[in-house]
CHARMM-style PDB file with segment names, atoms N, HN, CA, C and O in Angstrom:
ATOM      1  N   MET     1      99.830  89.879  79.849  1.00  0.00      PROA
ATOM      2  CA  MET     1     100.644  89.186  79.025  1.00  0.00      PROA
ATOM      3  C   MET     1     100.879  90.029  77.680  1.00  0.00      PROA
ATOM      4  O   MET     1     101.978  90.394  77.262  1.00  0.00      PROA
ATOM      5  N   ASP     2      99.600  90.274  77.068  1.00  0.00      PROA
ATOM      6  HN  ASP     2      98.707  89.978  77.408  1.00  0.00      PROA
ATOM      7  CA  ASP     2      99.725  90.977  75.629  1.00  0.00      PROA
ATOM      8  C   ASP     2     100.455  92.106  75.724  1.00  0.00      PROA
ATOM      9  O   ASP     2     101.128  92.421  74.743  1.00  0.00      PROA
ATOM     10  N   ASP     3     100.475  92.853  76.784  1.00  0.00      PROA
ATOM     11  HN  ASP     3      99.928  92.597  77.582  1.00  0.00      PROA
ATOM     12  CA  ASP     3     101.114  94.249  76.787  1.00  0.00      PROA
ATOM     13  C   ASP     3     102.624  93.995  76.728  1.00  0.00      PROA
ATOM     14  O   ASP     3     103.369  94.676  76.024  1.00  0.00      PROA
ATOM     15  N   MET     4     103.097  92.840  77.606  1.00  0.00      PROA
ATOM     16  HN  MET     4     102.492  92.286  78.177  1.00  0.00      PROA
ATOM     17  CA  MET     4     104.381  92.249  77.661  1.00  0.00      PROA
ATOM     18  C   MET     4     105.035  92.175  76.189  1.00  0.00      PROA
ATOM     19  O   MET     4     106.044  92.739  75.764  1.00  0.00      PROA
ATOM     20  N   VAL     5     104.033  91.198  75.474  1.00  0.00      PROA
ATOM     21  HN  VAL     5     103.214  90.740  75.819  1.00  0.00      PROA
ATOM     22  CA  VAL     5     104.469  90.842  74.179  1.00  0.00      PROA
ATOM     23  C   VAL     5     104.767  92.113  73.206  1.00  0.00      PROA
ATOM     24  O   VAL     5     105.769  92.275  72.509  1.00  0.00      PROA
ATOM     25  N   LYS     6     103.906  92.771  73.305  1.00  0.00      PROA
ATOM     26  HN  LYS     6     103.092  92.640  73.871  1.00  0.00      PROA
ATOM     27  CA  LYS     6     103.782  94.194  72.488  1.00  0.00      PROA
ATOM     28  C   LYS     6     104.902  94.743  72.943  1.00  0.00      PROA
ATOM     29  O   LYS     6     105.670  95.008  72.018  1.00  0.00      PROA
ATOM     30  N   ASP     7     105.361  95.059  74.144  1.00  0.00      PROA
ATOM     31  HN  ASP     7     104.737  94.843  74.895  1.00  0.00      PROA
ATOM     32  CA  ASP     7     106.664  95.756  74.520  1.00  0.00      PROA
ATOM     33  C   ASP     7     107.815  95.310  73.965  1.00  0.00      PROA
ATOM     34  O   ASP     7     108.684  96.029  73.471  1.00  0.00      PROA
ATOM     35  N   ILE     8     107.833  93.900  74.056  1.00  0.00      PROA
ATOM     36  HN  ILE     8     107.127  93.315  74.457  1.00  0.00      PROA
ATOM     37  CA  ILE     8     109.002  93.096  73.380  1.00  0.00      PROA
ATOM     38  C   ILE     8     109.267  93.375  71.972  1.00  0.00      PROA
ATOM     39  O   ILE     8     110.337  93.685  71.448  1.00  0.00      PROA
ATOM     40  N   GLN     9     107.952  93.189  71.371  1.00  0.00      PROA
ATOM     41  HN  GLN     9     107.083  92.937  71.797  1.00  0.00      PROA
ATOM     42  CA  GLN     9     107.923  93.426  69.958  1.00  0.00      PROA
ATOM     43  C   GLN     9     108.456  94.685  69.573  1.00  0.00      PROA
ATOM     44  O   GLN     9     109.345  94.792  68.728  1.00  0.00      PROA
ATOM     45  N   GLY    10     107.880  95.742  70.236  1.00  0.00      PROA
ATOM     46  HN  GLY    10     107.158  95.655  70.923  1.00  0.00      PROA
ATOM     47  CA  GLY    10     108.383  97.096  69.967  1.00  0.00      PROA
ATOM     48  C   GLY    10     109.833  97.242  70.008  1.00  0.00      PROA
ATOM     49  O   GLY    10     110.445  97.821  69.110  1.00  0.00      PROA
ATOM     50  N   LEU    11     110.437  96.694  71.103  1.00  0.00      PROA
ATOM     51  HN  LEU    11     109.941  96.224  71.833  1.00  0.00      PROA
ATOM     52  CA  LEU    11     111.949  96.735  71.320  1.00  0.00      PROA
ATOM     53  C   LEU    11     112.617  96.280  70.223  1.00  0.00      PROA
ATOM     54  O   LEU    11     113.391  97.003  69.595  1.00  0.00      PROA
ATOM     55  N   ILE    12     112.321  94.823  69.855  1.00  0.00      PROA
ATOM     56  HN  ILE    12     111.693  94.236  70.365  1.00  0.00      PROA
ATOM     57  CA  ILE    12     113.021  94.088  68.934  1.00  0.00      PROA
ATOM     58  C   ILE    12     112.958  94.688  67.428  1.00  0.00      PROA
ATOM     59  O   ILE    12     113.719  94.350  66.522  1.00  0.00      PROA
ATOM     60  N   GLN    13     111.970  95.586  67.332  1.00  0.00      PROA
ATOM     61  HN  GLN    13     111.351  95.860  68.069  1.00  0.00      PROA
ATOM     62  CA  GLN    13     111.862  96.224  65.910  1.00  0.00      PROA
ATOM     63  C   GLN    13     112.808  97.592  65.689  1.00  0.00      PROA
ATOM     64  O   GLN    13     112.885  98.218  64.632  1.00  0.00      PROA
ATOM     65  N   ILE    14     113.524  97.911  66.962  1.00  0.00      PROA
ATOM     66  HN  ILE    14     113.461  97.402  67.820  1.00  0.00      PROA
ATOM     67  CA  ILE    14     114.277  98.832  66.716  1.00  0.00      PROA
ATOM     68  C   ILE    14     115.623  98.205  66.184  1.00  0.00      PROA
ATOM     69  O   ILE    14     115.985  97.113  66.623  1.00  0.00      PROA
ATOM     70  N   LYS    15     116.331  98.850  65.292  1.00  0.00      PROA
ATOM     71  HN  LYS    15     116.037  99.737  64.936  1.00  0.00      PROA
ATOM     72  CA  LYS    15     117.637  98.437  64.748  1.00  0.00      PROA
ATOM     73  C   LYS    15     118.613  98.858  65.532  1.00  0.00      PROA
ATOM     74  O   LYS    15     119.237  99.874  65.226  1.00  0.00      PROA
ATOM     75  N   SER    16     118.900  98.156  66.654  1.00  0.00      PROA
ATOM     76  HN  SER    16     118.394  97.330  66.903  1.00  0.00      PROA
ATOM     77  CA  SER    16     119.795  98.480  67.675  1.00  0.00      PROA
ATOM     78  C   SER    16     121.098  98.026  67.369  1.00  0.00      PROA
ATOM     79  O   SER    16     121.531  97.354  68.305  1.00  0.00      PROA
ATOM     80  N   VAL    17     121.863  98.123  66.467  1.00  0.00      PROA
ATOM     81  HN  VAL    17     121.511  98.669  65.707  1.00  0.00      PROA
ATOM     82  CA  VAL    17     123.141  97.606  66.279  1.00  0.00      PROA
ATOM     83  C   VAL    17     124.085  98.893  66.271  1.00  0.00      PROA
ATOM     84  O   VAL    17     123.706  99.997  65.878  1.00  0.00      PROA
ATOM     85  N   GLU    18     125.268  98.631  66.721  1.00  0.00      PROA
ATOM     86  HN  GLU    18     125.575  97.734  67.041  1.00  0.00      PROA
ATOM     87  CA  GLU    18     126.134  99.753  66.678  1.00  0.00      PROA
ATOM     88  C   GLU    18     126.359 100.383  65.138  1.00  0.00      PROA
ATOM     89  O   GLU    18     126.476  99.756  64.084  1.00  0.00      PROA
ATOM     90  N   ALA    19     126.378 101.794  65.355  1.00  0.00      PROA
ATOM     91  HN  ALA    19     126.283 102.303  66.211  1.00  0.00      PROA
ATOM     92  CA  ALA    19     126.502 102.612  64.096  1.00  0.00      PROA
ATOM     93  C   ALA    19     127.531 103.666  64.454  1.00  0.00      PROA
ATOM     94  O   ALA    19     128.037 103.812  65.567  1.00  0.00      PROA
ATOM     95  N   PRO    20     127.777 104.395  63.343  1.00  0.00      PROA
ATOM     96  CA  PRO    20     128.576 105.448  63.558  1.00  0.00      PROA
ATOM     97  C   PRO    20     127.989 106.710  64.414  1.00  0.00      PROA
ATOM     98  O   PRO    20     126.848 107.134  64.229  1.00  0.00      PROA
ATOM     99  N   ALA    21     128.781 107.197  65.253  1.00  0.00      PROA
ATOM    100  HN  ALA    21     129.708 106.853  65.403  1.00  0.00      PROA
ATOM    101  CA  ALA    21     128.099 108.211  66.222  1.00  0.00      PROA
ATOM    102  C   ALA    21     127.508 109.460  65.641  1.00  0.00      PROA
ATOM    103  O   ALA    21     128.040 110.028  64.688  1.00  0.00      PROA
ATOM    104  N   GLU    22     126.556 109.832  66.134  1.00  0.00      PROA
ATOM    105  HN  GLU    22     126.124 109.370  66.909  1.00  0.00      PROA
ATOM    106  CA  GLU    22     125.770 111.055  65.748  1.00  0.00      PROA
ATOM    107  C   GLU    22     125.510 112.001  66.864  1.00  0.00      PROA
ATOM    108  O   GLU    22     124.771 111.601  67.764  1.00  0.00      PROA
ATOM    109  N   GLY    23     125.947 113.047  66.927  1.00  0.00      PROA
ATOM    110  HN  GLY    23     126.546 113.372  66.196  1.00  0.00      PROA
ATOM    111  CA  GLY    23     125.864 113.839  68.026  1.00  0.00      PROA
ATOM    112  C   GLY    23     126.171 113.368  69.412  1.00  0.00      PROA
ATOM    113  O   GLY    23     127.280 112.897  69.660  1.00  0.00      PROA
ATOM    114  N   ASN    24     125.252 113.472  70.317  1.00  0.00      PROA
ATOM    115  HN  ASN    24     124.351 113.855  70.115  1.00  0.00      PROA
ATOM    116  CA  ASN    24     125.361 112.738  71.617  1.00  0.00      PROA
ATOM    117  C   ASN    24     125.233 111.381  71.494  1.00  0.00      PROA
ATOM    118  O   ASN    24     125.296 110.849  72.603  1.00  0.00      PROA
ATOM    119  N   MET    25     125.100 110.706  70.714  1.00  0.00      PROA
ATOM    120  HN  MET    25     125.049 111.138  69.814  1.00  0.00      PROA
ATOM    121  CA  MET    25     124.845 109.293  70.502  1.00  0.00      PROA
ATOM    122  C   MET    25     126.085 108.403  69.962  1.00  0.00      PROA
ATOM    123  O   MET    25     126.255 108.089  68.784  1.00  0.00      PROA
ATOM    124  N   PRO    26     126.862 108.083  70.980  1.00  0.00      PROA
ATOM    125  CA  PRO    26     128.263 107.450  70.487  1.00  0.00      PROA
ATOM    126  C   PRO    26     128.047 106.165  69.747  1.00  0.00      PROA
ATOM    127  O   PRO    26     128.864 105.705  68.950  1.00  0.00      PROA
ATOM    128  N   PHE    27     126.989 105.654  70.032  1.00  0.00      PROA
ATOM    129  HN  PHE    27     126.325 106.027  70.680  1.00  0.00      PROA
ATOM    130  CA  PHE    27     126.700 104.120  69.338  1.00  0.00      PROA
ATOM    131  C   PHE    27     125.804 104.175  68.138  1.00  0.00      PROA
ATOM    132  O   PHE    27     125.509 103.168  67.495  1.00  0.00      PROA
ATOM    133  N   GLY    28     125.422 105.270  67.884  1.00  0.00      PROA
ATOM    134  HN  GLY    28     125.662 106.087  68.406  1.00  0.00      PROA
ATOM    135  CA  GLY    28     124.330 105.567  66.796  1.00  0.00      PROA
ATOM    136  C   GLY    28     122.911 105.852  67.184  1.00  0.00      PROA
ATOM    137  O   GLY    28     122.600 105.870  68.375  1.00  0.00      PROA
ATOM    138  N   ARG    29     122.163 106.044  66.373  1.00  0.00      PROA
ATOM    139  HN  ARG    29     122.416 106.030  65.406  1.00  0.00      PROA
ATOM    140  CA  ARG    29     120.682 106.312  66.492  1.00  0.00      PROA
ATOM    141  C   ARG    29     119.906 105.035  67.002  1.00  0.00      PROA
ATOM    142  O   ARG    29     119.212 105.054  68.019  1.00  0.00      PROA
ATOM    143  N   GLY    30     120.079 103.966  66.235  1.00  0.00      PROA
ATOM    144  HN  GLY    30     120.642 103.950  65.408  1.00  0.00      PROA
ATOM    145  CA  GLY    30     119.268 102.807  66.676  1.00  0.00      PROA
ATOM    146  C   GLY    30     119.541 102.305  68.257  1.00  0.00      PROA
ATOM    147  O   GLY    30     118.620 101.890  68.960  1.00  0.00      PROA
ATOM    148  N   VAL    31     120.977 102.401  68.734  1.00  0.00      PROA
ATOM    149  HN  VAL    31     121.725 102.739  68.163  1.00  0.00      PROA
ATOM    150  CA  VAL    31     121.249 101.877  69.926  1.00  0.00      PROA
ATOM    151  C   VAL    31     120.575 103.088  70.932  1.00  0.00      PROA
ATOM    152  O   VAL    31     119.936 102.758  71.931  1.00  0.00      PROA
ATOM    153  N   GLN    32     120.750 104.299  70.623  1.00  0.00      PROA
ATOM    154  HN  GLN    32     121.269 104.567  69.812  1.00  0.00      PROA
ATOM    155  CA  GLN    32     119.901 105.348  71.485  1.00  0.00      PROA
ATOM    156  C   GLN    32     118.434 105.367  71.577  1.00  0.00      PROA
ATOM    157  O   GLN    32     117.794 105.765  72.550  1.00  0.00      PROA
ATOM    158  N   ASP    33     117.894 104.840  70.328  1.00  0.00      PROA
ATOM    159  HN  ASP    33     118.414 104.517  69.537  1.00  0.00      PROA
ATOM    160  CA  ASP    33     116.335 104.653  70.320  1.00  0.00      PROA
ATOM    161  C   ASP    33     116.047 103.541  71.305  1.00  0.00      PROA
ATOM    162  O   ASP    33     115.158 103.721  72.137  1.00  0.00      PROA
ATOM    163  N   ALA    34     116.731 102.400  71.281  1.00  0.00      PROA
ATOM    164  HN  ALA    34     117.453 102.254  70.605  1.00  0.00      PROA
ATOM    165  CA  ALA    34     116.458 101.175  72.193  1.00  0.00      PROA
ATOM    166  C   ALA    34     116.563 101.462  73.507  1.00  0.00      PROA
ATOM    167  O   ALA    34     115.749 101.048  74.333  1.00  0.00      PROA
ATOM    168  N   LEU    35     117.702 102.285  73.832  1.00  0.00      PROA
ATOM    169  HN  LEU    35     118.363 102.622  73.162  1.00  0.00      PROA
ATOM    170  CA  LEU    35     117.859 102.812  75.260  1.00  0.00      PROA
ATOM    171  C   LEU    35     116.672 103.644  75.692  1.00  0.00      PROA
ATOM    172  O   LEU    35     116.093 103.425  76.756  1.00  0.00      PROA
ATOM    173  N   GLU    36     116.324 104.582  74.871  1.00  0.00      PROA
ATOM    174  HN  GLU    36     116.795 104.761  74.006  1.00  0.00      PROA
ATOM    175  CA  GLU    36     115.129 105.422  75.338  1.00  0.00      PROA
ATOM    176  C   GLU    36     114.030 104.609  75.257  1.00  0.00      PROA
ATOM    177  O   GLU    36     113.283 104.716  76.230  1.00  0.00      PROA
ATOM    178  N   TYR    37     113.690 103.835  74.419  1.00  0.00      PROA
ATOM    179  HN  TYR    37     114.297 103.748  73.629  1.00  0.00      PROA
ATOM    180  CA  TYR    37     112.432 103.054  74.560  1.00  0.00      PROA
ATOM    181  C   TYR    37     112.333 102.076  75.818  1.00  0.00      PROA
ATOM    182  O   TYR    37     111.277 101.984  76.443  1.00  0.00      PROA
ATOM    183  N   THR    38     113.507 101.327  76.176  1.00  0.00      PROA
ATOM    184  HN  THR    38     114.365 101.402  75.669  1.00  0.00      PROA
ATOM    185  CA  THR    38     113.484 100.721  77.429  1.00  0.00      PROA
ATOM    186  C   THR    38     113.176 101.549  78.696  1.00  0.00      PROA
ATOM    187  O   THR    38     112.354 101.164  79.527  1.00  0.00      PROA
ATOM    188  N   LEU    39     113.906 102.761  78.816  1.00  0.00      PROA
ATOM    189  HN  LEU    39     114.574 103.073  78.141  1.00  0.00      PROA
ATOM    190  CA  LEU    39     113.602 103.675  80.016  1.00  0.00      PROA
ATOM    191  C   LEU    39     112.380 104.052  79.917  1.00  0.00      PROA
ATOM    192  O   LEU    39     111.739 104.068  80.968  1.00  0.00      PROA
ATOM    193  N   LYS    40     111.692 104.463  78.652  1.00  0.00      PROA
ATOM    194  HN  LYS    40     112.213 104.449  77.799  1.00  0.00      PROA
ATOM    195  CA  LYS    40     110.182 104.782  78.733  1.00  0.00      PROA
ATOM    196  C   LYS    40     109.419 103.685  79.450  1.00  0.00      PROA
ATOM    197  O   LYS    40     108.763 103.864  80.476  1.00  0.00      PROA
ATOM    198  N   LEU    41     109.577 102.462  78.773  1.00  0.00      PROA
ATOM    199  HN  LEU    41     110.111 102.317  77.940  1.00  0.00      PROA
ATOM    200  CA  LEU    41     108.878 101.303  79.471  1.00  0.00      PROA
ATOM    201  C   LEU    41     108.987 101.149  80.992  1.00  0.00      PROA
ATOM    202  O   LEU    41     108.032 100.952  81.744  1.00  0.00      PROA
ATOM    203  N   GLY    42     110.204 101.258  81.330  1.00  0.00      PROA
ATOM    204  HN  GLY    42     110.980 101.418  80.719  1.00  0.00      PROA
ATOM    205  CA  GLY    42     110.518 101.285  82.875  1.00  0.00      PROA
ATOM    206  C   GLY    42     109.703 102.521  83.610  1.00  0.00      PROA
ATOM    207  O   GLY    42     108.981 102.307  84.584  1.00  0.00      PROA
ATOM    208  N   GLN    43     109.830 103.401  83.232  1.00  0.00      PROA
ATOM    209  HN  GLN    43     110.416 103.575  82.441  1.00  0.00      PROA
ATOM    210  CA  GLN    43     109.200 104.587  83.726  1.00  0.00      PROA
ATOM    211  C   GLN    43     107.636 104.487  83.722  1.00  0.00      PROA
ATOM    212  O   GLN    43     106.971 105.035  84.601  1.00  0.00      PROA
ATOM    213  N   ASP    44     107.128 103.837  82.799  1.00  0.00      PROA
ATOM    214  HN  ASP    44     107.669 103.392  82.085  1.00  0.00      PROA
ATOM    215  CA  ASP    44     105.694 103.616  82.627  1.00  0.00      PROA
ATOM    216  C   ASP    44     105.326 102.558  83.530  1.00  0.00      PROA
ATOM    217  O   ASP    44     104.150 102.476  83.885  1.00  0.00      PROA
ATOM    218  N   MET    45     106.219 101.707  83.963  1.00  0.00      PROA
ATOM    219  HN  MET    45     107.174 101.774  83.675  1.00  0.00      PROA
ATOM    220  CA  MET    45     106.006 100.477  84.785  1.00  0.00      PROA
ATOM    221  C   MET    45     106.180 101.010  86.235  1.00  0.00      PROA
ATOM    222  O   MET    45     105.943 100.207  87.137  1.00  0.00      PROA
ATOM    223  N   GLY    46     106.561 102.257  86.562  1.00  0.00      PROA
ATOM    224  HN  GLY    46     106.753 102.910  85.829  1.00  0.00      PROA
ATOM    225  CA  GLY    46     106.864 102.623  87.981  1.00  0.00      PROA
ATOM    226  C   GLY    46     108.167 102.790  88.282  1.00  0.00      PROA
ATOM    227  O   GLY    46     108.432 103.386  89.326  1.00  0.00      PROA
ATOM    228  N   PHE    47     109.170 102.334  87.493  1.00  0.00      PROA
ATOM    229  HN  PHE    47     108.955 101.850  86.645  1.00  0.00      PROA
ATOM    230  CA  PHE    47     110.456 102.429  87.908  1.00  0.00      PROA
ATOM    231  C   PHE    47     110.978 103.978  87.974  1.00  0.00      PROA
ATOM    232  O   PHE    47     110.427 104.906  87.382  1.00  0.00      PROA
ATOM    233  N   THR    48     112.004 104.080  88.706  1.00  0.00      PROA
ATOM    234  HN  THR    48     112.452 103.327  89.187  1.00  0.00      PROA
ATOM    235  CA  THR    48     112.646 105.430  88.751  1.00  0.00      PROA
ATOM    236  C   THR    48     113.782 105.356  87.741  1.00  0.00      PROA
ATOM    237  O   THR    48     114.514 104.366  87.734  1.00  0.00      PROA
ATOM    238  N   VAL    49     113.973 106.421  86.834  1.00  0.00      PROA
ATOM    239  HN  VAL    49     113.379 107.225  86.839  1.00  0.00      PROA
ATOM    240  CA  VAL    49     114.871 106.200  85.705  1.00  0.00      PROA
ATOM    241  C   VAL    49     116.145 107.353  86.223  1.00  0.00      PROA
ATOM    242  O   VAL    49     115.808 108.452  86.661  1.00  0.00      PROA
ATOM    243  N   LYS    50     117.363 107.025  86.132  1.00  0.00      PROA
ATOM    244  HN  LYS    50     117.637 106.132  85.776  1.00  0.00      PROA
ATOM    245  CA  LYS    50     118.411 107.740  86.399  1.00  0.00      PROA
ATOM    246  C   LYS    50     119.568 107.541  85.175  1.00  0.00      PROA
ATOM    247  O   LYS    50     120.159 106.488  84.935  1.00  0.00      PROA
ATOM    248  N   THR    51     119.698 108.548  84.622  1.00  0.00      PROA
ATOM    249  HN  THR    51     119.218 109.403  84.818  1.00  0.00      PROA
ATOM    250  CA  THR    51     120.520 108.750  83.234  1.00  0.00      PROA
ATOM    251  C   THR    51     121.810 109.498  83.695  1.00  0.00      PROA
ATOM    252  O   THR    51     121.775 110.499  84.411  1.00  0.00      PROA
ATOM    253  N   TRP    52     122.996 108.898  83.201  1.00  0.00      PROA
ATOM    254  HN  TRP    52     123.024 108.085  82.620  1.00  0.00      PROA
ATOM    255  CA  TRP    52     124.329 109.651  83.222  1.00  0.00      PROA
ATOM    256  C   TRP    52     124.649 109.717  81.724  1.00  0.00      PROA
ATOM    257  O   TRP    52     124.394 108.824  80.915  1.00  0.00      PROA
ATOM    258  N   ILE    53     125.208 110.826  81.475  1.00  0.00      PROA
ATOM    259  HN  ILE    53     125.415 111.551  82.132  1.00  0.00      PROA
ATOM    260  CA  ILE    53     125.455 110.979  80.101  1.00  0.00      PROA
ATOM    261  C   ILE    53     124.672 110.407  79.033  1.00  0.00      PROA
ATOM    262  O   ILE    53     123.461 110.574  79.171  1.00  0.00      PROA
ATOM    263  N   THR    54     125.018 109.817  78.068  1.00  0.00      PROA
ATOM    264  HN  THR    54     126.003 109.681  77.956  1.00  0.00      PROA
ATOM    265  CA  THR    54     124.041 109.189  77.202  1.00  0.00      PROA
ATOM    266  C   THR    54     123.998 107.598  76.973  1.00  0.00      PROA
ATOM    267  O   THR    54     123.248 106.916  76.275  1.00  0.00      PROA
ATOM    268  N   THR    55     125.054 107.256  77.797  1.00  0.00      PROA
ATOM    269  HN  THR    55     125.664 107.810  78.364  1.00  0.00      PROA
ATOM    270  CA  THR    55     125.311 105.669  77.541  1.00  0.00      PROA
ATOM    271  C   THR    55     124.971 104.794  78.936  1.00  0.00      PROA
ATOM    272  O   THR    55     124.995 103.564  78.896  1.00  0.00      PROA
ATOM    273  N   VAL    56     124.672 105.476  80.096  1.00  0.00      PROA
ATOM    274  HN  VAL    56     124.652 106.476  80.129  1.00  0.00      PROA
ATOM    275  CA  VAL    56     124.466 104.717  81.204  1.00  0.00      PROA
ATOM    276  C   VAL    56     123.252 105.142  81.959  1.00  0.00      PROA
ATOM    277  O   VAL    56     123.061 106.310  82.298  1.00  0.00      PROA
ATOM    278  N   ALA    57     122.454 104.177  82.207  1.00  0.00      PROA
ATOM    279  HN  ALA    57     122.609 103.228  81.932  1.00  0.00      PROA
ATOM    280  CA  ALA    57     121.193 104.324  82.837  1.00  0.00      PROA
ATOM    281  C   ALA    57     120.839 103.366  84.044  1.00  0.00      PROA
ATOM    282  O   ALA    57     121.359 102.256  84.161  1.00  0.00      PROA
ATOM    283  N   ILE    58     120.044 103.808  84.808  1.00  0.00      PROA
ATOM    284  HN  ILE    58     119.621 104.709  84.714  1.00  0.00      PROA
ATOM    285  CA  ILE    58     119.509 102.739  85.824  1.00  0.00      PROA
ATOM    286  C   ILE    58     117.848 102.830  85.851  1.00  0.00      PROA
ATOM    287  O   ILE    58     117.161 103.849  85.777  1.00  0.00      PROA
ATOM    288  N   LEU    59     117.475 101.637  85.962  1.00  0.00      PROA
ATOM    289  HN  LEU    59     118.033 100.810  86.022  1.00  0.00      PROA
ATOM    290  CA  LEU    59     115.994 101.625  86.285  1.00  0.00      PROA
ATOM    291  C   LEU    59     115.846 101.115  87.695  1.00  0.00      PROA
ATOM    292  O   LEU    59     116.466 100.085  87.957  1.00  0.00      PROA
ATOM    293  N   SER    60     115.144 101.656  88.618  1.00  0.00      PROA
ATOM    294  HN  SER    60     114.640 102.493  88.405  1.00  0.00      PROA
ATOM    295  CA  SER    60     115.283 101.004  89.970  1.00  0.00      PROA
ATOM    296  C   SER    60     113.823 101.396  90.539  1.00  0.00      PROA
ATOM    297  O   SER    60     113.222 102.418  90.209  1.00  0.00      PROA
ATOM    298  N   LEU    61     113.372 100.478  91.398  1.00  0.00      PROA
ATOM    299  HN  LEU    61     113.860  99.648  91.667  1.00  0.00      PROA
ATOM    300  CA  LEU    61     112.189 100.671  92.273  1.00  0.00      PROA
ATOM    301  C   LEU    61     112.421 101.572  93.269  1.00  0.00      PROA
ATOM    302  O   LEU    61     111.430 102.132  93.739  1.00  0.00      PROA
ATOM    303  N   ALA    62     113.745 101.907  93.802  1.00  0.00      PROA
ATOM    304  HN  ALA    62     114.550 101.452  93.421  1.00  0.00      PROA
ATOM    305  CA  ALA    62     113.907 102.614  95.033  1.00  0.00      PROA
ATOM    306  C   ALA    62     113.670 104.203  94.541  1.00  0.00      PROA
ATOM    307  O   ALA    62     113.601 104.527  93.355  1.00  0.00      PROA
ATOM    308  N   ARG    63     113.571 105.014  95.528  1.00  0.00      PROA
ATOM    309  HN  ARG    63     113.627 104.750  96.491  1.00  0.00      PROA
ATOM    310  CA  ARG    63     113.307 106.466  95.404  1.00  0.00      PROA
ATOM    311  C   ARG    63     114.374 106.982  94.817  1.00  0.00      PROA
ATOM    312  O   ARG    63     115.499 106.571  95.100  1.00  0.00      PROA
ATOM    313  N   ALA    64     114.159 107.975  93.899  1.00  0.00      PROA
ATOM    314  HN  ALA    64     113.245 108.309  93.669  1.00  0.00      PROA
ATOM    315  CA  ALA    64     115.118 108.705  93.157  1.00  0.00      PROA
ATOM    316  C   ALA    64     116.363 109.095  94.075  1.00  0.00      PROA
ATOM    317  O   ALA    64     117.493 108.755  93.723  1.00  0.00      PROA
ATOM    318  N   LYS    65     116.178 109.728  95.115  1.00  0.00      PROA
ATOM    319  HN  LYS    65     115.260 110.005  95.401  1.00  0.00      PROA
ATOM    320  CA  LYS    65     117.315 110.249  96.402  1.00  0.00      PROA
ATOM    321  C   LYS    65     118.037 109.008  96.675  1.00  0.00      PROA
ATOM    322  O   LYS    65     119.122 109.169  97.232  1.00  0.00      PROA
ATOM    323  N   ASN    66     117.717 107.910  96.435  1.00  0.00      PROA
ATOM    324  HN  ASN    66     116.835 107.779  95.982  1.00  0.00      PROA
ATOM    325  CA  ASN    66     118.452 106.631  96.948  1.00  0.00      PROA
ATOM    326  C   ASN    66     119.490 106.443  95.903  1.00  0.00      PROA
ATOM    327  O   ASN    66     120.559 105.979  96.300  1.00  0.00      PROA
ATOM    328  N   LEU    67     119.364 106.736  94.551  1.00  0.00      PROA
ATOM    329  HN  LEU    67     118.495 107.112  94.228  1.00  0.00      PROA
ATOM    330  CA  LEU    67     120.066 106.589  93.468  1.00  0.00      PROA
ATOM    331  C   LEU    67     121.447 107.464  93.497  1.00  0.00      PROA
ATOM    332  O   LEU    67     122.441 107.145  92.845  1.00  0.00      PROA
ATOM    333  N   SER    68     121.380 108.465  94.236  1.00  0.00      PROA
ATOM    334  HN  SER    68     120.573 108.724  94.766  1.00  0.00      PROA
ATOM    335  CA  SER    68     122.762 109.370  94.419  1.00  0.00      PROA
ATOM    336  C   SER    68     124.025 108.582  94.477  1.00  0.00      PROA
ATOM    337  O   SER    68     125.046 109.057  93.980  1.00  0.00      PROA
ATOM    338  N   ALA    69     124.030 107.388  95.060  1.00  0.00      PROA
ATOM    339  HN  ALA    69     123.201 107.002  95.464  1.00  0.00      PROA
ATOM    340  CA  ALA    69     125.107 106.576  95.367  1.00  0.00      PROA
ATOM    341  C   ALA    69     125.786 106.048  94.256  1.00  0.00      PROA
ATOM    342  O   ALA    69     126.976 105.744  94.338  1.00  0.00      PROA
ATOM    343  N   PHE    70     125.051 105.895  93.098  1.00  0.00      PROA
ATOM    344  HN  PHE    70     124.084 106.141  93.032  1.00  0.00      PROA
ATOM    345  CA  PHE    70     125.443 105.168  91.761  1.00  0.00      PROA
ATOM    346  C   PHE    70     126.270 106.082  90.983  1.00  0.00      PROA
ATOM    347  OT1 PHE    70     126.705 105.738  89.884  1.00  0.00      PROA
TER     348      PHE     70
END
């Protein structure tokens, strides 16, 4: 339970509000940081991560080869 609280605290500390685009981050640095943080948490928990461009991602318990349909 303590780890879950720490993970949530880590996520809400990221200023993830839309900001001007920077490079390949169309919604700004904070939104990108929040997405990357969430994907890392999921990966650490055993989820398979599938990312398209920089704005779409899936965390799945399915094997990576099963995600090709998405």
